C-alpha positions in Angstrom: -36.0 28.1 36.1 -34.4 26.8 39.3 -37.2 28.4 41.3 -39.6 25.9 39.7 -37.5 22.8 39.5 -35.1 23.1 42.5 -32.0 23.1 40.3 -29.1 23.9 42.6 -26.3 24.3 40.1 -26.6 26.4 36.9 -26.7 24.5 33.6 -23.5 24.5 31.6 -24.8 25.4 28.2 -21.5 24.8 26.5 -21.2 21.3 27.8 -24.8 20.5 26.9 -24.2 21.8 23.4 -21.2 19.5 23.0 -23.2 16.5 24.3 -26.0 17.2 21.8 -23.5 17.2 18.9 -21.7 14.1 20.3 -25.0 12.2 20.6 -25.8 12.8 16.9 -22.4 11.3 16.0 -22.8 8.4 18.4 -26.2 7.5 16.7 -24.7 7.9 13.2 -21.6 5.8 14.1 -23.6 3.2 16.0 -26.3 2.6 13.4 -24.8 4.0 10.2 -27.7 6.3 9.7 -30.2 8.6 11.5 -33.2 8.2 9.2 -35.3 6.5 11.9 -35.4 9.6 14.1 -36.1 11.8 11.1 -39.0 9.5 10.0 -40.5 9.5 13.5 -40.4 13.3 13.5 -42.1 13.4 10.1 -44.8 11.0 11.2 -45.4 13.0 14.4 -45.9 16.2 12.3 -48.1 14.4 9.8 -50.3 13.1 12.6 -50.7 16.6 14.1 -51.8 17.9 10.7 -54.2 14.9 9.9 -55.9 15.1 13.3 -55.7 18.9 13.7 -54.0 18.2 17.1 -52.7 21.7 17.5 -49.5 20.0 18.7 -46.7 22.3 20.0 -43.3 21.3 18.8 -40.1 22.7 17.3 -40.2 23.0 13.6 -38.1 24.9 11.0 -39.9 28.0 9.8 -38.9 31.1 8.0 -38.4 33.8 10.5 -40.0 37.1 9.7 -38.5 39.4 12.3 -38.8 37.1 15.3 -35.9 37.8 17.6 -34.9 40.7 15.3 -33.8 38.2 12.6 -34.3 39.6 9.1 -32.0 37.3 7.1 -34.9 35.3 5.5 -33.7 32.0 6.9 -35.6 29.1 8.5 -34.7 28.0 12.0 -36.5 25.8 14.5 -38.7 27.5 17.0 -41.8 26.2 18.9 -44.9 26.3 16.7 -48.5 25.1 16.9 -49.1 22.4 14.3 -52.6 21.8 13.1 -54.7 21.0 10.0 -53.1 23.9 8.1 -49.5 23.0 9.1 -47.8 25.7 11.1 -50.8 27.5 12.7 -48.8 29.8 14.9 -45.2 30.6 15.8 -44.5 30.7 19.5 -41.3 32.8 20.0 -39.8 32.4 23.4 -38.8 35.2 25.7 -35.1 34.4 25.5 -32.2 36.0 27.4 -30.2 38.5 25.4 -27.2 36.0 25.1 -29.5 33.4 23.6 -31.0 35.9 21.1 -27.4 36.9 20.1 -26.6 33.2 19.6 -29.7 32.7 17.5 -28.9 35.8 15.4 -25.3 34.4 14.8 -26.9 31.1 13.7 -29.2 32.9 11.3 -26.2 34.9 9.8 -24.3 31.7 9.4 -27.1 29.9 7.6 -27.7 33.0 5.4 -24.0 33.0 4.5 -24.1 29.3 3.5 -27.3 29.9 1.4 -25.7 32.9 -0.3 -22.6 30.9 -1.1 -24.7 28.5 -3.1 -26.9 31.2 -4.7 -30.1 30.4 -2.7 -32.0 33.5 -1.9 
């Protein structure tokens, strides 16, 4: 990526992950809720469907073998959203480490669903 954007130092994925989690808590603690952001996301998706925008955005969809994931769980991946909802999944060409992280996430979600008898 640095070849396109001139990034001189590699991204610290661990630090970015911690920042993302912290921001969610900061919003929750500062406002007492996060429903405004959720509502904005829902409105954006509804608009894409209503106007058949073919908008590309991250949405939670059931994975059916993408990234080698077969646990029958839903995770957010880029998708084309149009008049029929999710028109097309757009799996990214991820490095092996990221695919491994995604698979771990899928297994964790599946374990939680199994623990509450959701198949």
